[in-house]
C-alpha positions in Angstrom: 20.0 51.7 -72.6 17.1 54.1 -73.0 13.9 52.8 -74.5 14.1 55.4 -77.3 17.6 54.2 -78.2 16.4 50.6 -78.2 13.5 51.4 -80.5 15.8 53.4 -82.8 18.4 50.6 -82.9 15.7 48.0 -83.7 14.3 50.3 -86.4 17.8 50.8 -87.9 18.4 47.1 -87.8 15.1 46.3 -89.4 15.6 48.8 -92.3 19.2 47.7 -93.0 18.6 44.0 -93.2 15.7 41.6 -93.2 16.5 39.9 -90.0 14.3 39.3 -87.0 14.4 41.7 -84.1 14.5 39.7 -80.9 12.6 42.0 -78.6 9.8 42.2 -81.2 9.5 38.4 -81.4 9.5 38.4 -77.5 6.7 41.0 -77.4 4.7 39.0 -80.0 5.1 35.9 -77.8 3.9 37.7 -74.8 0.9 39.0 -76.9 0.1 35.5 -78.0 0.1 34.2 -74.4 -2.2 37.2 -73.4 -4.6 36.4 -76.3 -4.7 32.7 -75.1 -5.3 33.8 -71.5 -8.0 36.3 -72.6 -9.9 33.4 -74.3 -9.8 31.1 -71.3 -12.9 32.6 -69.7 -11.0 33.9 -66.7 -12.6 36.3 -64.3 -13.7 39.6 -66.0 -11.2 41.8 -64.0 -8.3 39.7 -65.4 -9.7 39.6 -69.0 -10.0 43.4 -69.1 -6.3 43.8 -68.7 -5.5 41.3 -71.4 -8.0 42.8 -73.8 -6.9 46.3 -73.1 -3.7 45.9 -75.0 -3.0 42.5 -76.5 -4.4 43.2 -80.0 -3.2 46.8 -80.1 0.2 45.4 -79.2 0.2 43.4 -82.5 -0.9 46.3 -84.5 1.7 48.6 -82.9 4.4 46.1 -83.7 3.2 45.7 -87.2 3.2 49.5 -87.6 6.7 49.6 -86.2 8.0 47.1 -88.7 6.0 48.6 -91.6 7.9 49.1 -94.8 5.9 50.4 -97.7 8.7 50.4 -100.3 8.4 49.5 -103.9 5.4 49.6 -106.3 1.9 49.3 -104.9 1.1 46.3 -107.1 4.1 44.4 -105.7 3.2 45.4 -102.1 -0.4 44.3 -102.7 0.6 40.9 -104.0 2.9 40.4 -101.0 0.2 41.3 -98.5 -2.3 39.1 -100.3 0.2 36.2 -100.2 1.2 36.7 -96.5 -2.2 37.7 -95.0 -5.2 36.9 -97.2 -4.1 33.5 -98.4 -3.5 32.2 -94.8 -6.8 33.9 -93.8 -8.8 32.1 -96.5 -7.0 28.8 -95.6 -8.1 29.1 -91.9 -11.6 30.3 -92.9 -12.1 27.1 -95.0 -10.8 24.9 -92.1 -13.0 26.8 -89.6 -16.1 26.5 -91.9 -15.5 22.8 -92.5 -15.2 22.1 -88.7 -18.3 24.2 -87.9 -20.2 22.6 -90.7 -19.4 19.1 -89.5 -20.4 20.0 -86.0 -23.6 21.6 -87.1 -24.7 18.7 -89.3 -23.8 16.1 -86.7 -25.8 17.9 -84.1 -28.8 18.2 -86.5 -28.5 21.9 -87.1 -28.7 23.8 -90.4 -25.5 25.1 -91.9 -25.8 27.7 -94.6 -22.4 27.8 -96.2 -22.9 30.9 -98.4 -24.3 32.9 -95.5 -21.4 32.0 -93.2 -18.9 32.7 -96.1 -20.5 36.1 -96.5 -19.8 36.8 -92.8 -16.1 36.1 -93.3 -15.8 38.1 -96.5 -17.8 41.2 -95.6 -17.3 40.9 -91.8 -19.9 43.4 -90.6 -19.6 41.6 -87.3 -16.6 40.1 -85.6 -15.5 36.7 -86.8 -12.8 34.5 -85.5 -10.1 36.0 -87.7 -11.2 39.6 -87.9 -7.8 41.0 -87.1 -6.1 39.5 -90.2 -8.4 41.4 -92.7 -8.1 44.5 -90.5 -4.3 44.3 -90.6 -4.4 43.8 -94.3 -6.6 46.9 -94.8 -4.5 48.9 -92.3 -1.3 48.0 -94.2 -2.8 49.1 -97.5 -4.1 52.3 -95.9 -0.7 53.0 -94.4 1.0 52.4 -97.8 -1.3 55.0 -99.4 -0.9 57.5 -96.6 2.9 57.1 -96.7 2.8 57.8 -100.4 0.7 60.9 -99.9 3.0 62.0 -97.0 6.0 61.9 -99.3 4.2 64.3 -101.7 3.0 66.9 -99.2 4.9 69.7 -97.6 3.0 70.1 -94.3 4.6 69.2 -91.1 1.3 68.3 -89.5 0.3 65.6 -92.0 -0.2 62.7 -89.5 -2.1 65.0 -87.0 -4.4 66.1 -89.8 -4.9 62.5 -91.1 -5.6 61.3 -87.5 -8.2 63.9 -86.9 -9.9 63.3 -90.3 -9.9 59.5 -89.6 -11.3 59.9 -86.1 -14.0 62.2 -87.5 -14.9 59.8 -90.3 -15.0 56.7 -88.0 -17.0 58.6 -85.4 -19.6 59.9 -87.9 -19.9 56.4 -89.4 -20.5 54.9 -86.0 -22.8 57.6 -84.6 -24.9 58.6 -87.7 -25.0 55.3 -89.5 -25.0 53.3 -86.3 -22.8 50.5 -87.4 -19.2 49.5 -86.9 -16.9 49.5 -89.9 -16.5 46.1 -91.5 -13.3 44.0 -91.0 -12.7 45.5 -87.6 -11.5 48.7 -89.1 -12.7 50.7 -86.2 -9.7 49.3 -84.4 -7.4 51.1 -86.8 -8.3 54.5 -85.4 -6.3 53.6 -82.4 
C-alpha cells in the first residue's frame, strides 16, 4: 500500500467515525520515546536527531487529525477543556513541586512571577507546546473558515508567506520570539 493511500485511508476513517487510527497512535508513541530520549542528556549528536523532528511530529499529527467543524464557541470550549485545563493542572503541580524545592533549599520563590512566566510565556517553559498547540488550533480554525469563504486556489501559499513574513519581522525587528512557542507554528 502506498503511503499516500495509507494517509487518505486514515483521513477517511478519521472523518467518518471518531475512532483511533492505529498508525497515528504508534507514531505518537515513537514521538514520546524520542522526547524522553532527548531529555536524557545524551550526546549532542544524538539529541540533534531527536529534537529535529519529535515536536514537529506531534504538530503534524495534530494537523492531520484537525477537524474544525461546528461553531467557534463550541470549538473553543472543547479546546479549553482538552488542552488548557490539563495545562493549568500540570502548571499548578509543577509550581508546587518547584516551590517546595526552593523553600526547602533556602531559596526565594515568587509565585506570581513564576505564574506570569507560564501564562505569558515569553520564554520556554516546561509545557510550552500545549499553549502553542492551543493557539495553533484556534488559528487553523479561523484560517479554515476564511478559506471556505475565498475563491483563490493559492490561499495556503499566500497565508504561509504572510505568516513567515510576520514571524520573521517580529523576530528580526523586535528581536524577540513570539510568546507561547508560536514561532514553531510557522513550520
